[in-house]
C-alpha positions in Angstrom: 0.0 0.0 0.0 1.1 3.6 -0.6 2.8 5.9 1.8 0.5 9.0 1.7 1.3 12.5 2.8 -0.3 15.9 2.4 0.2 19.6 3.2 2.3 22.4 1.9 5.7 21.9 0.3 7.7 21.8 3.6 5.1 19.7 5.4 5.0 17.3 2.5 8.8 17.0 2.5 8.8 16.5 6.3 6.4 13.6 6.0 8.3 12.1 3.1 11.5 12.2 5.2 9.8 10.9 8.3 8.1 8.0 6.5 11.0 7.0 4.3 13.9 8.2 6.4 15.3 4.8 7.1 15.6 4.0 3.4 17.1 7.4 2.7 19.7 7.1 5.5 20.6 3.6 4.3 21.2 4.9 0.8 23.2 7.9 2.0 25.6 5.7 4.0 26.8 4.0 0.8 26.5 7.0 -1.5 29.3 7.7 -3.9 29.6 9.2 -7.3 31.5 8.7 -10.5 31.0 7.7 -14.1 29.3 4.6 -15.5 32.0 4.7 -18.2 35.2 4.6 -16.1 36.3 1.9 -13.5 34.4 2.1 -10.3 37.7 1.8 -8.4 38.4 5.5 -9.5 35.3 6.7 -7.8 35.5 8.6 -4.4 34.5 6.7 -1.3 31.1 7.4 0.4 33.0 9.5 2.9 34.3 11.7 0.1 30.9 12.3 -1.3 30.4 15.9 -0.4 30.3 19.3 -1.9 33.8 20.2 -0.9 35.2 17.1 -2.6 33.2 17.9 -5.7 34.4 21.5 -5.7 38.0 20.3 -5.5 37.8 17.6 -8.2 35.5 19.4 -10.7 35.7 23.2 -10.0 34.0 24.2 -13.2 31.1 21.8 -12.9 30.8 22.6 -9.2 30.5 26.3 -10.1 27.8 25.5 -12.6 26.0 23.3 -10.0 26.4 26.0 -7.3 24.8 28.7 -9.5 21.9 26.3 -10.1 21.5 25.5 -6.4 21.5 29.2 -5.5 18.7 29.8 -8.0 16.4 27.0 -7.0 12.7 27.9 -6.7 11.3 28.0 -3.2 9.1 24.9 -3.5 12.2 22.7 -4.1 14.2 24.1 -1.2 11.2 24.0 1.1 10.5 20.3 0.2 14.2 19.3 0.6 14.5 21.0 3.9 11.4 19.2 5.0 12.9 15.9 3.9 16.1 16.7 5.7 14.3 17.6 9.0 11.9 14.6 8.7 14.6 12.1 8.0 17.1 13.6 10.4 19.8 13.8 7.9 22.0 16.8 6.9 20.5 19.2 4.4 23.6 19.0 2.3 23.2 15.2 1.9 19.7 15.7 0.7 20.8 18.4 -1.6 23.5 16.3 -3.4 21.6 13.0 -3.3 21.8 11.7 -7.0 18.1 11.4 -7.4 18.0 15.2 -7.2 21.2 16.7 -8.7 23.8 14.1 -9.6 27.3 15.1 -8.8 28.6 12.8 -11.5 31.5 12.7 -13.8 29.1 11.5 -16.6 26.5 8.9 -17.2 23.7 7.3 -15.3 24.7 5.0 -12.4 21.5 3.1 -11.6 20.1 0.0 -13.5 17.7 0.7 -16.3 13.9 1.2 -16.0 11.9 -0.2 -18.8 8.5 1.6 -18.7 5.9 2.5 -21.4 2.9 4.7 -21.9 0.6 6.7 -24.1 -1.4 9.8 -24.5 -4.7 10.0 -26.4 -7.0 13.0 -26.9 -9.4 14.8 -29.3 -10.8 12.7 -32.1 -8.9 9.6 -31.0 -11.1 9.3 -27.9 -14.8 9.2 -27.1 -16.1 12.7 -26.5 -12.5 14.1 -26.9 -11.6 13.2 -23.3 -7.8 13.1 -22.8 -6.2 10.1 -21.3 -2.5 9.7 -20.2 -1.5 6.2 -19.0 1.3 3.7 -18.7 3.2 1.1 -16.7 6.3 1.4 -14.5 8.9 -1.3 -14.4 12.1 -1.3 -12.4 15.2 -3.1 -11.5 15.7 -2.0 -7.9 13.5 -2.2 -4.8 13.3 1.5 -4.5 11.8 1.8 -8.0 9.3 -1.0 -7.3 8.0 0.8 -4.2 5.5 3.5 -4.9 4.2 6.4 -2.7 1.3 8.7 -3.4 1.4 12.3 -2.3 -1.4 14.9 -2.1 -0.2 18.5 -2.1 -2.3 21.4 -1.2 0.1 24.0 -2.5 0.3 27.6 -1.5 3.5 28.1 -3.6 2.3 26.5 -6.9 -0.2 24.1 -8.3 -2.0 21.8 -5.9 -1.6 18.3 -7.2 -1.7 14.5 -6.6 1.3 12.6 -7.8 3.1 9.2 -7.5 6.8 8.7 -6.8 8.9 5.6 -6.5 12.1 6.9 -5.0 11.6 6.8 -1.2 13.1 9.7 0.7 13.4 11.9 -2.4 11.3 14.7 -3.8 10.2 14.7 -7.5 7.6 12.6 -9.2 7.0 9.8 -11.7 3.3 10.6 -12.6 0.7 13.1 -11.5 -2.0 15.6 -12.3 -2.5 19.2 -11.0 -5.4 21.5 -10.2 -5.3 22.9 -13.8 -5.9 19.4 -15.2 -2.4 19.0 -16.6 -1.3 15.3 -16.5 2.3 14.2 -16.6 3.8 10.7 -17.0 7.1 9.6 -18.5 9.8 6.9 -18.8 13.5 6.9 -19.1 15.6 6.6 -22.3 19.2 5.4 -22.4 21.4 8.1 -23.9 25.1 8.5 -24.8 27.4 9.8 -22.1 27.9 13.2 -23.7 24.1 13.6 -24.0 23.4 12.8 -20.3 24.8 16.0 -18.8 26.4 16.8 -15.5 24.3 19.5 -13.8 20.6 19.9 -14.0 17.1 18.5 -13.1 16.8 14.8 -13.3 13.6 13.5 -14.8 11.7 13.2 -11.5 12.4 16.8 -10.6 11.6 17.8 -14.2 8.1 16.3 -14.1 7.3 17.7 -10.7 8.4 21.2 -11.9 5.9 20.9 -14.8 3.2 19.9 -12.3 4.2 22.7 -9.9 4.3 25.5 -12.5 2.3 24.7 -15.6 -1.4 24.9 -16.5 -1.4 23.4 -20.0 0.5 21.1 -22.4 1.9 24.1 -24.2 3.3 25.5 -21.0 4.7 22.1 -20.1 6.5 21.9 -23.4 8.0 25.3 -23.0 9.0 24.6 -19.4 10.9 21.5 -20.4 12.6 23.4 -23.3 13.9 26.1 -20.9 14.9 23.7 -18.1 18.4 22.7 -17.4 17.9 19.0 -17.9 19.8 15.7 -17.0 19.6 12.4 -18.7 17.2 11.1 -21.3 13.5 11.0 -20.9 10.1 10.7 -22.7 7.4 12.8 -21.1 3.7 12.3 -21.9 1.7 15.5 -21.3 -2.1 15.9 -21.5 -4.7 18.6 -20.6 -8.4 18.8 -21.3 -7.7 20.0 -24.9 -4.7 18.2 -26.2 -1.7 15.9 -25.6 1.9 15.7 -26.6 5.1 13.8 -26.1 8.4 15.5 -25.2 11.6 13.6 -25.6 14.9 15.1 -24.5 18.5 14.8 -23.5 20.6 17.4 -21.7 21.4 19.0 -25.1 18.5 18.2 -27.4 14.7 18.1 -27.3 12.0 16.9 -29.6 8.2 17.3 -29.5 5.6 15.0 -30.9 2.1 16.6 -31.3 0.5 13.7 -33.2 -2.0 14.5 -36.0 -3.8 11.2 -35.2 -4.3 12.5 -31.6 -2.5 9.6 -30.0 1.1 8.5 -29.4 2.7 5.7 -27.4 6.3 4.9 -26.4 8.4 2.5 -24.5 11.9 2.4 -23.1 14.8 2.5 -23.9 14.8 4.4 -27.2 13.2 7.6 -28.5 10.1 7.6 -30.7 10.8 10.9 -32.5 13.1 10.3 -35.5 14.8 13.7 -34.8 16.0 12.2 -31.5 17.1 8.9 -32.8 20.8 9.7 -32.9 21.0 10.3 -29.2 19.8 7.1 -27.5 22.4 4.5 -26.6 21.2 0.9 -26.5 23.3 -2.3 -26.4 21.6 -5.1 -28.5 22.9 -8.6 -27.7 20.4 -11.3 -28.7 22.4 -13.9 -26.7 21.6 -12.1 -23.5 18.7 -14.0 -21.9 18.0 -11.5 -19.1 15.5 -8.7 -19.1 18.2 -6.0 -19.6 19.1 -3.6 -22.3 20.6 -6.5 -24.2 17.1 -7.1 -25.5 15.3 -3.9 -24.5 15.6 -2.1 -27.9 13.6 -4.7 -29.9 11.3 -5.1 -26.9 10.6 -1.4 -26.7 9.9 -1.1 -30.4 7.5 -4.0 -30.3 5.7 -2.6 -27.3 5.4 0.8 -28.9 3.9 -0.8 -32.0 1.5 -2.8 -29.8 0.3 0.3 -27.9 -0.4 2.0 -31.3 -2.2 -1.1 -32.5 -4.5 -1.1 -29.4 -5.2 2.6 -29.7 -6.0 2.2 -33.4 -8.5 -0.6 -32.6 -10.3 1.8 -30.2 -9.9 4.9 -32.3 -12.7 7.4 -31.7 -14.0 5.2 -28.9 -11.2 5.2 -26.3 -12.4 6.1 -22.8 -10.4 6.3 -19.5 -12.1 3.1 -18.5 -10.4 1.3 -21.4 -6.9 2.5 -20.5 -6.3 -0.2 -17.8 -7.0 -2.8 -20.4 -4.2 -1.4 -22.6 -1.9 -1.2 -19.6 -2.7 -4.9 -18.8 -2.3 -6.2 -22.3 -0.8 -9.6 -23.0 -1.5 -9.9 -26.7 0.4 -9.1 -29.9 2.7 -11.0 -32.1 5.7 -11.1 -29.8 9.4 -11.0 -30.8 10.5 -14.5 -30.3 13.6 -13.3 -28.4 12.7 -14.8 -25.1 11.5 -18.4 -24.6 8.3 -19.0 -22.6 10.0 -21.5 -20.5 12.8 -19.2 -19.4 12.6 -18.2 -15.7 10.6 -15.0 -15.5 9.2 -15.0 -19.0 5.6 -14.2 -19.2 3.4 -17.2 -19.9 0.3 -15.2 -20.9 0.4 -14.5 -24.6 3.3 -12.7 -26.1 6.8 -12.8 -24.5 7.2 -9.0 -24.8 3.9 -7.7 -23.6 2.8 -4.2 -22.3 2.2 -5.8 -18.9 5.3 -7.8 -17.9 5.5 -10.6 -15.4 9.2 -11.0 -15.0 11.2 -12.3 -12.0 14.8 -11.7 -11.0 17.0 -12.7 -13.9 20.7 -12.3 -13.4 21.1 -8.8 -11.9 17.9 -7.5 -13.3 14.2 -7.5 -12.2 11.8 -6.3 -14.9 8.2 -6.6 -14.0 5.2 -4.2 -14.3 5.1 -3.1 -10.6 2.4 -0.5 -11.1 0.2 1.2 -13.7 -1.2 4.7 -13.9 -4.2 6.3 -15.6 -4.5 10.1 -15.6 -7.8 11.8 -16.5 -7.5 15.6 -16.9 -11.2 16.5 -17.0 -11.8 14.8 -13.6 -8.5 15.8 -12.0 -8.0 12.1 -11.1 -5.0 9.8 -11.0 -5.7 6.0 -10.9 -3.0 3.7 -9.6 -2.9 -0.1 -10.0 -0.9 -1.5 -7.1 0.7 -4.5 -8.8 0.4 -6.0 -12.3 -2.1 -3.8 -14.3 -3.7 -6.9 -15.7 -4.8 -8.1 -12.2 -4.7 -5.2 -9.8 -7.6 -2.8 -9.2 -7.0 0.8 -10.2 -7.5 3.0 -7.1 -8.5 6.7 -7.6 -6.8 9.7 -6.1 -8.1 13.3 -6.7 -6.3 16.6 -6.7 -7.0 18.2 -3.3 -9.3 21.2 -3.4 
């Protein structure tokens, strides 16, 4: 079940820190930083993971990071101070925790997430009702744990959102009082596209929820933002939907003429962004990792579009869970049904995945989300979307 909290930004942060402080403190004890593309032995020790060390080792990047920190909006600093006080950890440690602002020497450090989603609006739906939906998969316990937060916000937009990084601010999916819905998934990018200083994708999505009232405002916000990593963001309001894909250096927007668009990790959907994603393809790798993820992602994107086309002009929010829980399609033939963790329901590469731990990876659809702008509701499936009931959460008034 979710950890739930509510209040203003500081109060929300305090409850997040209080409720998930043990997990945060455990992570901070082993925190280090470095590059995914250089030997781990060259990384500083956890004891060396601090601002002074960063300033000494990377003075130019520290200066850039310091300028950004000094210019943070009030809602971010208030929430982080709340997390710090609630978890009883130094504010500096919360400030430099990689889920917020990675002090890296390049490249993502955590295992991949392999999520998917879609947005449909206008003539693609029944009555023009916008729907944003998708599934979250993850390879770590923190990503498989989900919290729901309700924010009555005096500093920005009131909102309800879901986040799967305990002890951290930010958000994976949510909807605000203006009816703007936000959901997204990660994309693997080349090291020089990842960036060193900026907002990670969790903070990026929360910033859109905090400050934007429409899809167009959300697009502009992401364009102007100092970004980290690679991400696909689904945006929807009562009138329209769009998909924004970005790296730290490049950004592409899909405003589909057909009024629907889907996508799945780990590659970009926009042809203009195709040169920037970095995916290893090794068909001999039998684990649910990036070794097979590219073909898997392409198939699942095609399958989402196939399902949306079948329901074209008739799609309703009530149909979205069926898409999230889909086990049909032609499959790819890359994973055997008898392999440990392979899904035995229909296709081997489905939208709803029933994986188990394979090697060092753990890809399973741990939760699903449906966002409905006109009702200001977020619906969460706690578990496999094909089986779990979607529970409703409304933006606080």
